[in-house]
C-alpha positions as a Markdown table, in Angstrom:
| # | Residue | x | y | z |
|---|---|---|---|---|
| 1 | Unk | 28.0 | -38.5 | 20.5 |
| 2 | Unk | 30.4 | -35.6 | 21.2 |
| 3 | Unk | 33.2 | -33.9 | 19.4 |
| 4 | Unk | 36.7 | -33.5 | 20.9 |
| 5 | Unk | 39.8 | -31.5 | 19.9 |
| 6 | Unk | 43.0 | -33.5 | 19.3 |
| 7 | Unk | 45.6 | -32.8 | 20.6 |
| 8 | Unk | 43.8 | -31.5 | 23.7 |
| 9 | Unk | 43.9 | -27.8 | 24.3 |
| 10 | Unk | 43.0 | -25.7 | 27.3 |
| 11 | Unk | 39.5 | -24.3 | 27.8 |
| 12 | Unk | 40.7 | -20.7 | 27.3 |
| 13 | Unk | 42.5 | -21.7 | 24.0 |
| 14 | Unk | 39.3 | -23.5 | 22.9 |
| 15 | Unk | 37.3 | -20.3 | 23.4 |
| 16 | Unk | 39.9 | -18.3 | 21.4 |
| 17 | Unk | 39.8 | -20.8 | 18.5 |
| 18 | Unk | 35.9 | -20.7 | 18.5 |
| 19 | Unk | 36.0 | -16.9 | 18.3 |
| 20 | Unk | 38.5 | -17.1 | 15.4 |
| 21 | Unk | 36.4 | -19.6 | 13.6 |
| 22 | Unk | 33.3 | -17.4 | 14.0 |
| 23 | Unk | 35.2 | -14.4 | 12.8 |
| 24 | Unk | 36.3 | -16.3 | 9.7 |
| 25 | Unk | 32.8 | -17.5 | 9.0 |
| 26 | Unk | 31.4 | -14.0 | 9.5 |
| 27 | Unk | 34.0 | -12.6 | 7.1 |
| 28 | Unk | 33.1 | -15.2 | 4.5 |
| 29 | Unk | 29.3 | -14.5 | 5.0 |
| 30 | Unk | 29.8 | -10.7 | 4.7 |
| 31 | Unk | 31.7 | -11.2 | 1.4 |
| 32 | Unk | 29.0 | -13.4 | 0.1 |
| 33 | Unk | 26.4 | -10.9 | 1.2 |
| 34 | Unk | 27.9 | -8.2 | -1.0 |
| 35 | Unk | 27.0 | -10.2 | -4.1 |
| 36 | Unk | 23.5 | -10.7 | -2.8 |
| 37 | Unk | 23.1 | -7.0 | -2.1 |
| 38 | Unk | 23.7 | -6.3 | -5.8 |
| 39 | Unk | 20.9 | -8.8 | -6.7 |
| 40 | Unk | 18.6 | -7.2 | -4.1 |
| 41 | Unk | 19.3 | -3.8 | -5.6 |
| 42 | Unk | 18.4 | -5.1 | -9.0 |
| 43 | Unk | 15.0 | -6.3 | -7.7 |
| 44 | Unk | 14.2 | -3.0 | -6.0 |
| 45 | Unk | 15.1 | -1.1 | -9.2 |
| 46 | Unk | 12.7 | -3.3 | -11.1 |
| 47 | Unk | 10.0 | -2.3 | -8.6 |
| 48 | Unk | 10.9 | 1.4 | -9.2 |
| 49 | Unk | 10.7 | 0.9 | -12.9 |
| 50 | Unk | 7.2 | -0.6 | -12.7 |
| 51 | Unk | 6.1 | 2.6 | -10.9 |
| 52 | Unk | 7.8 | 5.0 | -13.4 |
| 53 | Unk | 5.6 | 7.4 | -15.4 |
| 54 | Unk | 5.7 | 5.7 | -18.7 |
| 55 | Unk | 3.3 | 6.1 | -21.6 |
| 56 | Unk | 0.7 | 4.8 | -22.3 |
| 57 | Unk | 0.2 | 3.8 | -18.6 |
| 58 | Unk | -2.2 | 1.3 | -17.2 |
| 59 | Unk | -5.9 | 1.6 | -18.3 |
| 60 | Unk | -8.1 | -0.2 | -15.7 |
| 61 | Unk | -11.8 | -0.9 | -15.9 |
| 62 | Unk | -13.8 | 0.1 | -12.8 |
| 63 | Unk | -17.2 | -1.6 | -13.0 |
| 64 | Unk | -19.4 | -3.0 | -10.3 |
| 65 | Unk | -20.3 | -6.7 | -10.5 |
| 66 | Unk | -23.9 | -7.8 | -11.1 |
| 67 | Unk | -25.1 | -4.2 | -11.2 |
| 68 | Unk | -25.0 | -1.0 | -13.1 |
| 69 | Unk | -24.0 | 1.1 | -10.1 |
| 70 | Unk | -20.5 | 1.9 | -11.4 |
| 71 | Unk | -19.3 | 1.7 | -15.0 |
| 72 | Unk | -16.1 | 3.3 | -16.3 |
| 73 | Unk | -12.3 | 3.3 | -16.5 |
| 74 | Unk | -9.2 | 5.2 | -15.3 |
| 75 | Unk | -5.7 | 5.4 | -16.6 |
| 76 | Unk | -2.7 | 5.4 | -14.2 |
| 77 | Unk | 0.7 | 6.7 | -15.2 |
| 78 | Unk | 3.3 | 6.4 | -12.5 |
| 79 | Unk | 1.8 | 7.5 | -9.1 |
| 80 | Unk | -1.1 | 9.5 | -10.6 |
| 81 | Unk | -4.5 | 8.9 | -12.2 |
| 82 | Unk | -4.3 | 11.1 | -15.4 |
| 83 | Unk | -7.6 | 10.1 | -17.0 |
| 84 | Unk | -11.0 | 8.8 | -15.9 |
| 85 | Unk | -14.6 | 8.6 | -17.0 |
| 86 | Unk | -17.1 | 6.9 | -14.7 |
| 87 | Unk | -20.9 | 6.7 | -14.8 |
| 88 | Unk | -22.9 | 6.2 | -11.6 |
| 89 | Unk | -26.3 | 4.8 | -11.0 |
| 90 | Unk | -27.0 | 5.1 | -7.3 |
| 91 | Unk | -30.3 | 5.0 | -5.4 |
| 92 | Unk | -29.4 | 8.2 | -3.5 |
| 93 | Unk | -27.8 | 10.1 | -6.4 |
| 94 | Unk | -30.3 | 11.3 | -9.0 |
| 95 | Unk | -28.8 | 11.7 | -12.5 |
| 96 | Unk | -28.9 | 15.1 | -14.3 |
| 97 | Unk | -32.0 | 15.7 | -16.4 |
| 98 | Unk | -32.2 | 13.7 | -19.6 |
| 99 | Unk | -29.4 | 11.4 | -18.5 |
| 100 | Unk | -29.8 | 7.8 | -17.2 |
| 101 | Unk | -26.6 | 7.9 | -15.1 |
| 102 | Unk | -24.5 | 10.5 | -13.3 |
| 103 | Unk | -21.3 | 11.1 | -15.3 |
| 104 | Unk | -18.0 | 11.8 | -13.5 |
| 105 | Unk | -15.0 | 13.0 | -15.6 |
| 106 | Unk | -11.5 | 13.5 | -14.2 |
| 107 | Unk | -10.4 | 17.0 | -15.1 |
| 108 | Unk | -7.0 | 17.2 | -13.4 |
| 109 | Unk | -4.5 | 14.5 | -12.6 |
| 110 | Unk | -5.2 | 12.8 | -9.3 |
| 111 | Unk | -2.2 | 11.7 | -7.2 |
| 112 | Unk | -2.3 | 8.4 | -5.3 |
| 113 | Unk | -0.5 | 9.1 | -2.0 |
| 114 | Unk | 0.1 | 5.4 | -1.4 |
| 115 | Unk | 2.1 | 5.0 | -4.6 |
| 116 | Unk | 4.1 | 8.2 | -3.8 |
| 117 | Unk | 4.9 | 6.8 | -0.4 |
| 118 | Unk | 5.8 | 3.4 | -1.9 |
| 119 | Unk | 8.2 | 5.0 | -4.4 |
| 120 | Unk | 9.8 | 7.0 | -1.6 |
| 121 | Unk | 10.3 | 3.8 | 0.4 |
| 122 | Unk | 11.8 | 1.9 | -2.5 |
| 123 | Unk | 14.3 | 4.7 | -3.1 |
| 124 | Unk | 15.2 | 4.7 | 0.6 |
| 125 | Unk | 15.8 | 0.9 | 0.3 |
| 126 | Unk | 18.1 | 1.5 | -2.6 |
| 127 | Unk | 20.0 | 4.1 | -0.6 |
| 128 | Unk | 20.4 | 1.7 | 2.3 |
| 129 | Unk | 22.0 | -0.9 | -0.1 |
| 130 | Unk | 24.3 | 1.7 | -1.6 |
| 131 | Unk | 25.5 | 2.8 | 1.9 |
| 132 | Unk | 26.0 | -0.9 | 2.9 |
| 133 | Unk | 28.1 | -1.6 | -0.2 |
| 134 | Unk | 30.1 | 1.6 | -0.7 |
| 135 | Unk | 29.8 | 4.2 | 2.1 |
| 136 | Unk | 30.1 | 2.1 | 5.3 |
| 137 | Unk | 32.4 | -0.7 | 6.2 |
| 138 | Unk | 31.1 | -3.8 | 4.4 |
| 139 | Unk | 33.2 | -6.1 | 6.7 |
| 140 | Unk | 31.9 | -4.7 | 10.0 |
| 141 | Unk | 29.4 | -7.2 | 11.2 |
| 142 | Unk | 27.6 | -4.8 | 13.6 |
| 143 | Unk | 27.2 | -2.2 | 10.8 |
| 144 | Unk | 25.9 | -4.7 | 8.2 |
| 145 | Unk | 23.5 | -6.2 | 10.8 |
| 146 | Unk | 22.0 | -2.7 | 11.4 |
| 147 | Unk | 21.8 | -2.0 | 7.7 |
| 148 | Unk | 20.0 | -5.3 | 7.1 |
| 149 | Unk | 17.5 | -4.5 | 9.9 |
| 150 | Unk | 16.8 | -1.1 | 8.4 |
| 151 | Unk | 16.4 | -2.6 | 5.0 |
| 152 | Unk | 14.0 | -5.2 | 6.3 |
| 153 | Unk | 11.9 | -2.6 | 8.1 |
| 154 | Unk | 11.8 | -0.4 | 4.9 |
| 155 | Unk | 10.7 | -3.3 | 2.7 |
| 156 | Unk | 8.1 | -4.4 | 5.2 |
| 157 | Unk | 6.7 | -0.8 | 5.3 |
| 158 | Unk | 6.6 | -0.8 | 1.5 |
| 159 | Unk | 4.7 | -4.1 | 1.6 |
| 160 | Unk | 2.2 | -2.7 | 4.0 |
| 161 | Unk | 1.8 | 0.4 | 1.9 |
| 162 | Unk | 0.8 | -1.5 | -1.3 |
| 163 | Unk | -1.4 | -3.8 | 0.8 |
| 164 | Unk | -3.4 | -0.8 | 1.9 |
| 165 | Unk | -5.8 | -0.1 | 4.8 |
| 166 | Unk | -6.9 | 2.9 | 6.8 |
| 167 | Unk | -3.5 | 3.0 | 8.7 |
| 168 | Unk | -1.5 | 3.8 | 5.6 |
| 169 | Unk | -1.2 | 7.3 | 4.0 |
| 170 | Unk | -4.3 | 8.0 | 1.9 |
| 171 | Unk | -6.3 | 5.3 | 3.5 |
| 172 | Unk | -8.8 | 7.4 | 5.3 |
| 173 | Unk | -11.5 | 8.5 | 2.8 |
| 174 | Unk | -12.8 | 11.3 | 5.0 |
| 175 | Unk | -9.4 | 13.0 | 4.8 |
| 176 | Unk | -9.3 | 12.9 | 1.0 |
| 177 | Unk | -7.6 | 16.0 | -0.4 |
| 178 | Unk | -9.5 | 16.1 | -3.7 |
| 179 | Unk | -10.2 | 19.7 | -4.8 |
| 180 | Unk | -13.2 | 21.1 | -6.5 |
| 181 | Unk | -11.5 | 21.2 | -9.9 |
| 182 | Unk | -10.5 | 17.5 | -9.7 |
| 183 | Unk | -13.6 | 16.6 | -11.7 |
| 184 | Unk | -15.5 | 18.3 | -14.5 |
| 185 | Unk | -18.2 | 19.3 | -13.8 |
| 186 | Unk | -17.4 | 19.5 | -10.0 |
| 187 | Unk | -19.1 | 16.7 | -8.1 |
| 188 | Unk | -21.7 | 17.8 | -5.4 |
| 189 | Unk | -20.6 | 17.9 | -1.8 |
| 190 | Unk | -23.0 | 15.0 | -1.2 |
| 191 | Unk | -20.8 | 12.7 | -3.4 |
| 192 | Unk | -17.4 | 11.3 | -2.3 |
| 193 | Unk | -15.1 | 9.3 | -4.6 |
| 194 | Unk | -12.1 | 7.8 | -3.0 |
| 195 | Unk | -9.3 | 6.0 | -5.0 |
| 196 | Unk | -6.8 | 4.0 | -3.1 |
| 197 | Unk | -4.6 | 0.9 | -3.3 |
| 198 | Unk | -5.6 | -2.4 | -1.7 |
| 199 | Unk | -3.7 | -5.7 | -2.2 |
| 200 | Unk | -2.0 | -4.3 | -5.4 |
| 201 | Unk | -5.4 | -3.4 | -6.9 |
| 202 | Unk | -6.9 | 0.0 | -7.6 |
| 203 | Unk | -9.9 | 0.5 | -5.3 |
| 204 | Unk | -12.7 | 2.9 | -5.8 |
| 205 | Unk | -15.2 | 3.7 | -3.1 |
| 206 | Unk | -18.2 | 5.8 | -4.1 |
| 207 | Unk | -20.2 | 7.2 | -1.2 |
| 208 | Unk | -23.3 | 9.5 | -1.1 |
| 209 | Unk | -23.2 | 11.7 | 2.1 |
| 210 | Unk | -25.8 | 13.4 | 4.2 |
| 211 | Unk | -25.8 | 15.4 | 7.5 |
| 212 | Unk | -26.2 | 13.2 | 10.6 |
| 213 | Unk | -29.8 | 14.4 | 10.9 |
| 214 | Unk | -32.2 | 15.8 | 8.3 |
| 215 | Unk | -35.8 | 16.9 | 8.5 |
| 216 | Unk | -37.0 | 13.8 | 6.7 |
| 217 | Unk | -34.9 | 11.4 | 8.7 |
| 218 | Unk | -36.4 | 9.0 | 11.2 |
| 219 | Unk | -34.9 | 6.9 | 14.0 |
| 220 | Unk | -34.4 | 4.1 | 11.5 |
| 221 | Unk | -32.4 | 6.4 | 9.2 |
| 222 | Unk | -34.9 | 6.0 | 6.3 |
| 223 | Unk | -36.6 | 8.9 | 4.6 |
| 224 | Unk | -40.3 | 9.3 | 4.5 |
| 225 | Unk | -40.5 | 8.6 | 0.8 |
| 226 | Unk | -38.5 | 5.3 | 1.4 |
| 227 | Unk | -40.8 | 4.3 | 4.2 |
| 228 | Unk | -43.9 | 4.9 | 2.1 |
| 229 | Unk | -42.4 | 2.8 | -0.8 |
| 230 | Unk | -42.1 | 5.8 | -3.1 |
| 231 | Unk | -38.4 | 5.5 | -3.5 |
| 232 | Unk | -36.0 | 2.5 | -3.5 |
| 233 | Unk | -34.4 | 1.5 | -0.2 |
| 234 | Unk | -30.6 | 2.2 | -0.2 |
| 235 | Unk | -28.5 | -1.0 | 0.2 |
| 236 | Unk | -27.1 | -1.8 | 3.7 |
| 237 | Unk | -23.4 | -1.2 | 4.2 |
| 238 | Unk | -20.8 | -1.3 | 7.0 |
| 239 | Unk | -20.7 | 2.5 | 7.6 |
| 240 | Unk | -24.4 | 3.0 | 7.9 |
| 241 | Unk | -24.4 | 4.1 | 11.6 |
| 242 | Unk | -21.1 | 6.0 | 11.6 |
| 243 | Unk | -20.5 | 9.7 | 11.6 |
| 244 | Unk | -17.4 | 11.1 | 9.8 |
| 245 | Unk | -15.8 | 14.5 | 9.8 |
| 246 | Unk | -15.5 | 15.3 | 6.1 |
| 247 | Unk | -14.3 | 18.7 | 4.7 |
| 248 | Unk | -15.1 | 20.5 | 7.9 |
| 249 | Unk | -18.6 | 19.0 | 8.4 |
| 250 | Unk | -20.1 | 15.9 | 10.1 |
| 251 | Unk | -21.6 | 13.5 | 7.6 |
| 252 | Unk | -23.1 | 10.1 | 7.4 |
| 253 | Unk | -22.9 | 7.6 | 4.5 |
| 254 | Unk | -26.2 | 7.0 | 2.8 |
| 255 | Unk | -24.9 | 4.7 | 0.1 |
| 256 | Unk | -21.6 | 3.0 | -0.5 |
| 257 | Unk | -20.3 | 1.1 | -3.5 |
| 258 | Unk | -16.9 | -0.6 | -3.7 |
| 259 | Unk | -15.2 | -1.4 | -7.0 |
| 260 | Unk | -11.7 | -2.8 | -7.5 |
| 261 | Unk | -9.5 | -3.4 | -10.6 |
| 262 | Unk | -6.4 | -5.5 | -10.5 |
| 263 | Unk | -3.3 | -3.6 | -11.7 |
| 264 | Unk | -0.8 | -6.0 | -13.3 |
| 265 | Unk | 2.2 | -3.6 | -12.6 |
| 266 | Unk | 1.3 | -3.3 | -8.9 |
| 267 | Unk | 0.8 | -7.0 | -8.6 |
| 268 | Unk | 4.3 | -7.5 | -9.9 |
| 269 | Unk | 5.7 | -5.0 | -7.4 |
| 270 | Unk | 3.9 | -6.8 | -4.6 |
| 271 | Unk | 5.2 | -10.2 | -5.6 |
| 272 | Unk | 8.8 | -8.8 | -5.9 |
| 273 | Unk | 8.6 | -7.1 | -2.5 |
| 274 | Unk | 7.5 | -10.3 | -0.9 |
| 275 | Unk | 10.5 | -12.2 | -2.4 |
| 276 | Unk | 12.9 | -9.4 | -1.5 |
| 277 | Unk | 11.6 | -9.3 | 2.1 |
| 278 | Unk | 12.0 | -13.0 | 2.4 |
| 279 | Unk | 15.6 | -12.8 | 1.0 |
| 280 | Unk | 16.6 | -10.0 | 3.4 |
| 281 | Unk | 15.0 | -11.9 | 6.3 |
| 282 | Unk | 17.2 | -14.9 | 5.4 |
| 283 | Unk | 20.4 | -12.8 | 5.4 |
| 284 | Unk | 19.4 | -11.3 | 8.8 |
| 285 | Unk | 19.0 | -14.7 | 10.2 |
| 286 | Unk | 22.4 | -16.0 | 8.9 |
| 287 | Unk | 24.3 | -13.0 | 10.1 |
| 288 | Unk | 22.5 | -12.9 | 13.4 |
| 289 | Unk | 23.3 | -16.5 | 14.1 |
| 290 | Unk | 27.0 | -16.1 | 13.5 |
| 291 | Unk | 27.1 | -12.9 | 15.6 |
| 292 | Unk | 25.0 | -14.4 | 18.4 |
| 293 | Unk | 22.2 | -11.9 | 18.0 |
| 294 | Unk | 18.6 | -12.6 | 19.3 |
| 295 | Unk | 16.2 | -11.9 | 16.4 |
| 296 | Unk | 13.1 | -13.3 | 18.1 |
| 297 | Unk | 12.1 | -9.8 | 19.3 |
| 298 | Unk | 12.0 | -8.6 | 15.7 |
| 299 | Unk | 9.6 | -11.4 | 14.5 |
């Protein structure tokens, strides 16, 4: 089955009519997009509000499952941890005399670089929408297409930031910028506490550190006391045989404990970003089809 134009027109005239039709469809689509951009801005603003520094903040429990290795809590307000008390019971971290666990108290607010970056990206996305609506030409297809691509890339980067990993800012624990006055009393150099965000949850990694080789080390990495059964064997972990450059020194990880706590506000941000990213992707596809753009390379 085929479609024909009646009365018949020349091929050249048919091409002109098709171009005019596409131009009208693009104009209609761009007008409709302006309404959607207002909705997208509202969704992004909700994400910004969820990251705003509002009292009393989010108090999150940080406790290891099926063990007493880590027990405590932290309070997040905005992009910073402003309060925290954690007790550690680790094989390789002897507690102070007369105490059954090693106490760690947050003395100064601790910024979370991932959330700072996330907030910056959300504000950039809001600026992109404002430029698309008010500064540039909202009826210029090429301009709007470029803005949609920029918006999609920004939202995707924000999603990756809240998802976490070593590739995002603040993801490498050995580059942690915690200062000596972060905790009170100051933690020893052999103890590393790294707070980050992973899949919208607050993630705490506790590590005990040692030089790559010590007088009591053996080829198996176990101390003489451990091999004689005089002290418990540290649990096996995924960084056991790796060497890291931490605070100007090479170190290995003797013991590692991972604890996470779901943050309801961050979970809401992650869900909203997923929906916003899907909506922007749909608009890119619609505008791209009408303009004859190839979006496969962006997938």
